[in-house]
C-alpha beads as a LAMMPS data file, in Angstrom:
LAMMPS data file: protein, C-alpha beads

318 atoms
317 bonds

1 atom types
1 bond types

-500.0 500.0 xlo xhi
-500.0 500.0 ylo yhi
-500.0 500.0 zlo zhi

Masses

1 110.0

Atoms # bond

1 1 1 200.091 -134.819 301.953
2 1 1 203.260 -132.773 302.423
3 1 1 206.465 -134.424 301.202
4 1 1 209.952 -134.140 302.695
5 1 1 213.197 -135.516 301.281
6 1 1 211.375 -137.357 298.448
7 1 1 209.309 -139.342 300.957
8 1 1 205.839 -140.008 299.530
9 1 1 203.663 -141.977 301.937
10 1 1 200.528 -141.696 299.800
11 1 1 202.287 -143.239 296.782
12 1 1 203.574 -146.042 298.996
13 1 1 200.064 -146.680 300.297
14 1 1 198.885 -147.081 296.707
15 1 1 201.642 -149.610 295.901
16 1 1 200.985 -151.592 299.069
17 1 1 197.211 -151.776 298.673
18 1 1 196.244 -155.427 298.470
19 1 1 199.836 -156.523 299.207
20 1 1 200.559 -155.451 302.789
21 1 1 198.044 -156.290 305.485
22 1 1 195.995 -153.464 306.911
23 1 1 196.834 -154.429 310.473
24 1 1 194.272 -153.974 313.250
25 1 1 194.230 -151.241 315.864
26 1 1 193.888 -152.993 319.224
27 1 1 192.519 -151.617 322.483
28 1 1 192.328 -152.790 326.085
29 1 1 190.031 -151.522 328.808
30 1 1 192.588 -152.658 331.375
31 1 1 195.324 -150.686 329.625
32 1 1 193.186 -147.564 329.476
33 1 1 192.271 -147.854 333.159
34 1 1 195.886 -148.412 334.125
35 1 1 197.235 -145.442 332.140
36 1 1 194.310 -143.023 332.312
37 1 1 194.344 -142.536 328.555
38 1 1 192.806 -144.029 325.442
39 1 1 195.609 -146.199 324.051
40 1 1 195.359 -147.388 320.444
41 1 1 197.863 -150.097 319.497
42 1 1 198.831 -150.470 315.822
43 1 1 199.538 -154.217 315.680
44 1 1 202.314 -154.485 313.088
45 1 1 203.327 -157.756 314.733
46 1 1 200.486 -159.134 312.578
47 1 1 201.958 -157.734 309.347
48 1 1 203.294 -160.038 306.614
49 1 1 206.743 -161.347 307.609
50 1 1 205.861 -160.385 311.172
51 1 1 206.793 -156.695 311.234
52 1 1 206.226 -153.240 309.742
53 1 1 209.423 -153.700 307.728
54 1 1 207.533 -155.459 304.940
55 1 1 205.872 -152.157 304.026
56 1 1 209.138 -150.425 303.171
57 1 1 210.829 -153.449 301.656
58 1 1 208.034 -154.125 299.186
59 1 1 207.669 -150.424 298.394
60 1 1 211.369 -150.300 297.460
61 1 1 211.709 -153.568 295.538
62 1 1 208.487 -153.037 293.578
63 1 1 209.938 -149.846 292.051
64 1 1 213.030 -151.557 290.608
65 1 1 213.307 -152.043 286.856
66 1 1 213.753 -155.388 285.117
67 1 1 217.543 -155.072 284.892
68 1 1 217.922 -154.347 288.597
69 1 1 215.547 -157.156 289.521
70 1 1 217.646 -159.567 287.477
71 1 1 220.737 -158.652 289.529
72 1 1 219.048 -159.067 292.908
73 1 1 219.009 -157.064 296.135
74 1 1 221.300 -156.895 299.175
75 1 1 220.756 -155.621 302.730
76 1 1 222.095 -155.838 306.264
77 1 1 219.635 -156.604 309.052
78 1 1 219.315 -158.203 312.482
79 1 1 216.182 -159.941 311.310
80 1 1 212.976 -158.080 310.509
81 1 1 214.233 -156.154 307.483
82 1 1 215.911 -159.366 306.362
83 1 1 212.663 -161.318 306.430
84 1 1 210.732 -158.465 304.872
85 1 1 213.187 -158.018 302.022
86 1 1 213.391 -161.757 301.421
87 1 1 209.600 -161.939 301.086
88 1 1 209.391 -158.778 298.977
89 1 1 212.116 -160.075 296.659
90 1 1 210.271 -163.364 296.261
91 1 1 207.004 -161.584 295.442
92 1 1 208.764 -159.362 292.890
93 1 1 210.647 -162.220 291.209
94 1 1 214.185 -161.428 292.363
95 1 1 216.680 -162.830 294.878
96 1 1 217.905 -161.361 298.165
97 1 1 221.246 -161.669 299.959
98 1 1 221.259 -160.588 303.603
99 1 1 224.199 -159.662 305.840
100 1 1 223.034 -160.668 309.329
101 1 1 224.792 -160.484 312.732
102 1 1 225.863 -163.853 314.073
103 1 1 223.898 -163.273 317.302
104 1 1 220.601 -162.511 315.545
105 1 1 217.716 -164.649 316.833
106 1 1 217.768 -168.094 315.244
107 1 1 214.097 -167.853 314.340
108 1 1 214.701 -164.682 312.304
109 1 1 217.609 -166.275 310.459
110 1 1 215.553 -169.392 309.710
111 1 1 212.587 -167.353 308.491
112 1 1 214.827 -165.265 306.217
113 1 1 216.238 -168.397 304.624
114 1 1 212.724 -169.828 304.429
115 1 1 211.609 -166.869 302.315
116 1 1 214.376 -167.725 299.861
117 1 1 217.238 -165.399 300.826
118 1 1 220.911 -166.206 301.249
119 1 1 222.301 -165.191 304.670
120 1 1 225.906 -164.050 305.199
121 1 1 226.998 -163.657 308.844
122 1 1 229.128 -161.001 310.605
123 1 1 230.061 -159.891 314.158
124 1 1 228.029 -156.802 315.077
125 1 1 230.466 -155.834 317.851
126 1 1 233.675 -155.995 315.779
127 1 1 232.885 -155.761 312.064
128 1 1 232.012 -152.675 310.007
129 1 1 228.512 -153.606 308.886
130 1 1 228.135 -150.826 306.338
131 1 1 231.468 -151.547 304.669
132 1 1 230.672 -155.243 304.469
133 1 1 227.236 -154.551 302.984
134 1 1 228.609 -152.147 300.378
135 1 1 231.222 -154.693 299.361
136 1 1 228.621 -157.438 299.078
137 1 1 226.426 -155.277 296.845
138 1 1 229.405 -154.255 294.687
139 1 1 230.751 -157.748 294.137
140 1 1 227.307 -159.135 293.279
141 1 1 226.139 -156.172 291.224
142 1 1 223.000 -156.059 293.340
143 1 1 220.854 -153.147 294.525
144 1 1 221.489 -152.178 298.134
145 1 1 218.187 -151.856 300.005
146 1 1 218.942 -150.005 303.214
147 1 1 216.944 -151.034 306.267
148 1 1 215.841 -147.462 307.012
149 1 1 217.851 -144.719 305.275
150 1 1 215.993 -144.752 301.961
151 1 1 213.004 -142.608 300.951
152 1 1 211.066 -145.639 299.678
153 1 1 211.654 -147.501 302.950
154 1 1 210.573 -144.481 305.002
155 1 1 207.527 -143.967 302.778
156 1 1 206.456 -147.575 303.176
157 1 1 206.925 -147.526 306.944
158 1 1 204.884 -144.346 307.139
159 1 1 201.830 -146.140 305.774
160 1 1 201.412 -147.758 309.206
161 1 1 200.882 -144.307 310.707
162 1 1 198.629 -143.297 307.833
163 1 1 196.414 -146.333 308.386
164 1 1 196.297 -145.641 312.117
165 1 1 194.954 -142.114 311.770
166 1 1 192.645 -143.097 308.916
167 1 1 190.994 -145.518 311.347
168 1 1 191.197 -143.574 314.603
169 1 1 191.124 -139.929 313.569
170 1 1 193.279 -137.254 315.177
171 1 1 195.572 -138.312 318.023
172 1 1 196.964 -136.244 320.862
173 1 1 200.153 -138.279 320.765
174 1 1 201.908 -140.978 318.769
175 1 1 204.507 -143.100 320.566
176 1 1 206.890 -144.905 318.214
177 1 1 209.648 -147.434 318.869
178 1 1 212.778 -146.513 316.956
179 1 1 216.015 -148.124 315.829
180 1 1 217.270 -146.708 312.540
181 1 1 214.294 -144.368 312.394
182 1 1 212.351 -145.515 309.338
183 1 1 209.133 -146.122 311.248
184 1 1 209.635 -143.021 313.381
185 1 1 210.287 -140.630 310.502
186 1 1 207.695 -142.142 308.174
187 1 1 204.902 -142.173 310.748
188 1 1 205.844 -138.697 311.991
189 1 1 205.536 -137.324 308.478
190 1 1 202.282 -139.158 307.771
191 1 1 200.620 -138.104 311.014
192 1 1 201.871 -134.522 311.276
193 1 1 201.037 -133.840 307.642
194 1 1 197.398 -134.488 308.559
195 1 1 197.424 -133.374 312.209
196 1 1 200.334 -131.016 312.971
197 1 1 199.474 -130.734 316.682
198 1 1 199.930 -134.446 317.369
199 1 1 202.882 -134.922 319.704
200 1 1 205.432 -137.495 318.504
201 1 1 207.483 -139.434 321.067
202 1 1 210.350 -141.752 320.116
203 1 1 211.287 -144.704 322.325
204 1 1 214.540 -146.674 322.367
205 1 1 216.371 -148.977 324.826
206 1 1 218.583 -147.229 327.355
207 1 1 221.479 -149.460 326.271
208 1 1 221.530 -147.735 322.865
209 1 1 220.334 -144.142 323.309
210 1 1 221.535 -142.590 320.058
211 1 1 218.173 -140.972 319.297
212 1 1 217.847 -139.291 322.687
213 1 1 221.351 -137.892 322.458
214 1 1 221.022 -136.878 318.822
215 1 1 217.698 -135.078 319.199
216 1 1 218.994 -133.277 322.294
217 1 1 222.130 -132.180 320.434
218 1 1 220.332 -131.286 317.212
219 1 1 222.764 -133.446 315.240
220 1 1 223.477 -137.154 314.759
221 1 1 225.471 -138.522 317.704
222 1 1 227.196 -141.909 317.625
223 1 1 227.052 -144.093 320.738
224 1 1 228.560 -147.384 321.824
225 1 1 226.110 -150.205 321.184
226 1 1 225.026 -151.743 324.468
227 1 1 223.587 -155.199 325.008
228 1 1 219.802 -155.335 325.209
229 1 1 217.007 -157.795 324.510
230 1 1 215.717 -155.255 321.953
231 1 1 218.067 -156.453 319.201
232 1 1 216.190 -154.553 316.483
233 1 1 217.073 -151.258 318.182
234 1 1 220.826 -151.783 318.652
235 1 1 222.227 -149.049 316.434
236 1 1 225.167 -146.707 316.882
237 1 1 223.708 -143.646 315.169
238 1 1 220.398 -142.519 313.611
239 1 1 220.082 -142.633 309.847
240 1 1 220.940 -139.453 307.948
241 1 1 217.609 -139.249 306.110
242 1 1 215.523 -140.430 309.038
243 1 1 217.157 -137.987 311.433
244 1 1 216.706 -135.075 309.026
245 1 1 212.955 -135.748 309.043
246 1 1 212.642 -136.589 312.732
247 1 1 214.607 -133.540 313.858
248 1 1 211.827 -131.395 312.390
249 1 1 208.870 -133.454 313.591
250 1 1 209.665 -135.477 316.729
251 1 1 208.854 -133.715 319.989
252 1 1 210.542 -135.982 322.532
253 1 1 212.634 -139.129 322.925
254 1 1 212.765 -141.416 325.963
255 1 1 214.503 -144.664 326.875
256 1 1 213.283 -147.869 328.507
257 1 1 215.055 -150.674 330.317
258 1 1 214.951 -154.329 329.395
259 1 1 212.851 -154.995 332.496
260 1 1 210.285 -152.403 331.378
261 1 1 210.155 -153.967 327.926
262 1 1 209.521 -157.382 329.476
263 1 1 206.639 -155.941 331.500
264 1 1 205.062 -154.680 328.280
265 1 1 205.585 -158.017 326.519
266 1 1 203.909 -159.846 329.404
267 1 1 200.970 -157.450 329.426
268 1 1 200.413 -157.845 325.698
269 1 1 200.592 -161.625 325.931
270 1 1 198.564 -162.142 329.110
271 1 1 195.907 -159.455 328.694
272 1 1 195.642 -159.026 324.912
273 1 1 196.879 -162.393 323.591
274 1 1 199.472 -160.670 321.414
275 1 1 202.997 -161.987 320.887
276 1 1 205.325 -159.014 320.442
277 1 1 209.112 -159.082 320.274
278 1 1 211.178 -156.852 322.605
279 1 1 211.846 -154.067 320.095
280 1 1 208.191 -154.093 319.119
281 1 1 207.046 -153.652 322.719
282 1 1 209.334 -150.775 323.674
283 1 1 206.874 -147.987 322.820
284 1 1 204.190 -149.471 325.053
285 1 1 206.858 -150.095 327.703
286 1 1 207.476 -146.357 327.930
287 1 1 203.804 -145.746 328.661
288 1 1 203.431 -148.560 331.192
289 1 1 206.604 -147.421 332.989
290 1 1 205.366 -143.845 333.241
291 1 1 208.110 -142.485 330.985
292 1 1 205.368 -140.951 328.815
293 1 1 202.280 -139.501 330.472
294 1 1 199.073 -140.241 328.577
295 1 1 196.330 -139.468 331.096
296 1 1 193.320 -137.889 329.411
297 1 1 194.797 -138.265 325.934
298 1 1 194.161 -140.327 322.809
299 1 1 197.455 -142.034 322.092
300 1 1 198.600 -144.171 319.174
301 1 1 201.331 -146.725 319.889
302 1 1 203.318 -148.833 317.441
303 1 1 203.802 -152.533 318.108
304 1 1 206.422 -152.835 315.417
305 1 1 207.008 -156.593 315.217
306 1 1 206.336 -160.034 316.607
307 1 1 209.249 -162.126 315.357
308 1 1 210.328 -164.050 318.425
309 1 1 210.404 -167.807 318.868
310 1 1 208.834 -169.703 321.762
311 1 1 212.114 -170.465 323.496
312 1 1 213.328 -166.861 323.363
313 1 1 209.956 -165.489 324.468
314 1 1 209.969 -167.796 327.461
315 1 1 213.574 -166.911 328.283
316 1 1 213.082 -163.139 328.361
317 1 1 209.677 -163.124 330.082
318 1 1 210.198 -165.721 332.820

Bonds

1 1 1 2
2 1 2 3
3 1 3 4
4 1 4 5
5 1 5 6
6 1 6 7
7 1 7 8
8 1 8 9
9 1 9 10
10 1 10 11
11 1 11 12
12 1 12 13
13 1 13 14
14 1 14 15
15 1 15 16
16 1 16 17
17 1 17 18
18 1 18 19
19 1 19 20
20 1 20 21
21 1 21 22
22 1 22 23
23 1 23 24
24 1 24 25
25 1 25 26
26 1 26 27
27 1 27 28
28 1 28 29
29 1 29 30
30 1 30 31
31 1 31 32
32 1 32 33
33 1 33 34
34 1 34 35
35 1 35 36
36 1 36 37
37 1 37 38
38 1 38 39
39 1 39 40
40 1 40 41
41 1 41 42
42 1 42 43
43 1 43 44
44 1 44 45
45 1 45 46
46 1 46 47
47 1 47 48
48 1 48 49
49 1 49 50
50 1 50 51
51 1 51 52
52 1 52 53
53 1 53 54
54 1 54 55
55 1 55 56
56 1 56 57
57 1 57 58
58 1 58 59
59 1 59 60
60 1 60 61
61 1 61 62
62 1 62 63
63 1 63 64
64 1 64 65
65 1 65 66
66 1 66 67
67 1 67 68
68 1 68 69
69 1 69 70
70 1 70 71
71 1 71 72
72 1 72 73
73 1 73 74
74 1 74 75
75 1 75 76
76 1 76 77
77 1 77 78
78 1 78 79
79 1 79 80
80 1 80 81
81 1 81 82
82 1 82 83
83 1 83 84
84 1 84 85
85 1 85 86
86 1 86 87
87 1 87 88
88 1 88 89
89 1 89 90
90 1 90 91
91 1 91 92
92 1 92 93
93 1 93 94
94 1 94 95
95 1 95 96
96 1 96 97
97 1 97 98
98 1 98 99
99 1 99 100
100 1 100 101
101 1 101 102
102 1 102 103
103 1 103 104
104 1 104 105
105 1 105 106
106 1 106 107
107 1 107 108
108 1 108 109
109 1 109 110
110 1 110 111
111 1 111 112
112 1 112 113
113 1 113 114
114 1 114 115
115 1 115 116
116 1 116 117
117 1 117 118
118 1 118 119
119 1 119 120
120 1 120 121
121 1 121 122
122 1 122 123
123 1 123 124
124 1 124 125
125 1 125 126
126 1 126 127
127 1 127 128
128 1 128 129
129 1 129 130
130 1 130 131
131 1 131 132
132 1 132 133
133 1 133 134
134 1 134 135
135 1 135 136
136 1 136 137
137 1 137 138
138 1 138 139
139 1 139 140
140 1 140 141
141 1 141 142
142 1 142 143
143 1 143 144
144 1 144 145
145 1 145 146
146 1 146 147
147 1 147 148
148 1 148 149
149 1 149 150
150 1 150 151
151 1 151 152
152 1 152 153
153 1 153 154
154 1 154 155
155 1 155 156
156 1 156 157
157 1 157 158
158 1 158 159
159 1 159 160
160 1 160 161
161 1 161 162
162 1 162 163
163 1 163 164
164 1 164 165
165 1 165 166
166 1 166 167
167 1 167 168
168 1 168 169
169 1 169 170
170 1 170 171
171 1 171 172
172 1 172 173
173 1 173 174
174 1 174 175
175 1 175 176
176 1 176 177
177 1 177 178
178 1 178 179
179 1 179 180
180 1 180 181
181 1 181 182
182 1 182 183
183 1 183 184
184 1 184 185
185 1 185 186
186 1 186 187
187 1 187 188
188 1 188 189
189 1 189 190
190 1 190 191
191 1 191 192
192 1 192 193
193 1 193 194
194 1 194 195
195 1 195 196
196 1 196 197
197 1 197 198
198 1 198 199
199 1 199 200
200 1 200 201
201 1 201 202
202 1 202 203
203 1 203 204
204 1 204 205
205 1 205 206
206 1 206 207
207 1 207 208
208 1 208 209
209 1 209 210
210 1 210 211
211 1 211 212
212 1 212 213
213 1 213 214
214 1 214 215
215 1 215 216
216 1 216 217
217 1 217 218
218 1 218 219
219 1 219 220
220 1 220 221
221 1 221 222
222 1 222 223
223 1 223 224
224 1 224 225
225 1 225 226
226 1 226 227
227 1 227 228
228 1 228 229
229 1 229 230
230 1 230 231
231 1 231 232
232 1 232 233
233 1 233 234
234 1 234 235
235 1 235 236
236 1 236 237
237 1 237 238
238 1 238 239
239 1 239 240
240 1 240 241
241 1 241 242
242 1 242 243
243 1 243 244
244 1 244 245
245 1 245 246
246 1 246 247
247 1 247 248
248 1 248 249
249 1 249 250
250 1 250 251
251 1 251 252
252 1 252 253
253 1 253 254
254 1 254 255
255 1 255 256
256 1 256 257
257 1 257 258
258 1 258 259
259 1 259 260
260 1 260 261
261 1 261 262
262 1 262 263
263 1 263 264
264 1 264 265
265 1 265 266
266 1 266 267
267 1 267 268
268 1 268 269
269 1 269 270
270 1 270 271
271 1 271 272
272 1 272 273
273 1 273 274
274 1 274 275
275 1 275 276
276 1 276 277
277 1 277 278
278 1 278 279
279 1 279 280
280 1 280 281
281 1 281 282
282 1 282 283
283 1 283 284
284 1 284 285
285 1 285 286
286 1 286 287
287 1 287 288
288 1 288 289
289 1 289 290
290 1 290 291
291 1 291 292
292 1 292 293
293 1 293 294
294 1 294 295
295 1 295 296
296 1 296 297
297 1 297 298
298 1 298 299
299 1 299 300
300 1 300 301
301 1 301 302
302 1 302 303
303 1 303 304
304 1 304 305
305 1 305 306
306 1 306 307
307 1 307 308
308 1 308 309
309 1 309 310
310 1 310 311
311 1 311 312
312 1 312 313
313 1 313 314
314 1 314 315
315 1 315 316
316 1 316 317
317 1 317 318
């Protein structure tokens, strides 16, 4: 497999074998009839810690030496990376400290603490997250594990795409939900290294369209963070590493509204019995809303996570 920017998806797959779940690829006759395509859903909502993020987190922590493990790890996250890193740290015998926005879903905060991490809060709309995270890592002497802008994180995330094509064969298109871009860049590299003609489409909420603007401009563009139910995709700017990869490999980026995301969440729950959080449903939302045409094509879709509590699920889907 071709490597870019020190990203090695095959090596990550070897490290994760027997540790990460090989999540199922789900299909629906109703979905295929409705869209006119063959839609193959990679159900990372069923991954350990409830999201694809565990793949990258474990891939990163498992490469640390004994001295670094003794000092612990630090990260900032709205929830899924937090839970993933907390679990990975526990499995690797180290401790995790997580900087988490005060408005992160309560269930994600509780799960992060439940995996053994310490949570430090901040205001995502006023505070400088990166500066706070750097300071936390410096004062504690811990290793900073970035949520997406790290070759080990990208490599781990890419194993979801590798598994998908190993099971399904060549795809005409892969539709990926994106926030920081770890899943997008990793899966793009994994899939296009095997099948260069596969079209890659990135999906993000219209309230935070940094990827659409950045890919159109050919450079990273910072945007104001809007309010959206897709909390895992509320970022101001794509990652430097992830954008460098995606700029070469991603063919298109589209946005979806909160209402379109809710439609996808309802479909997954009612017709496929899958609980998927808003950020995790955004890629399918783009297809159901007609933002991405899939008629006559074999299309892979990422369902990136399922970490949403009962109360929140009921609130956003009612």
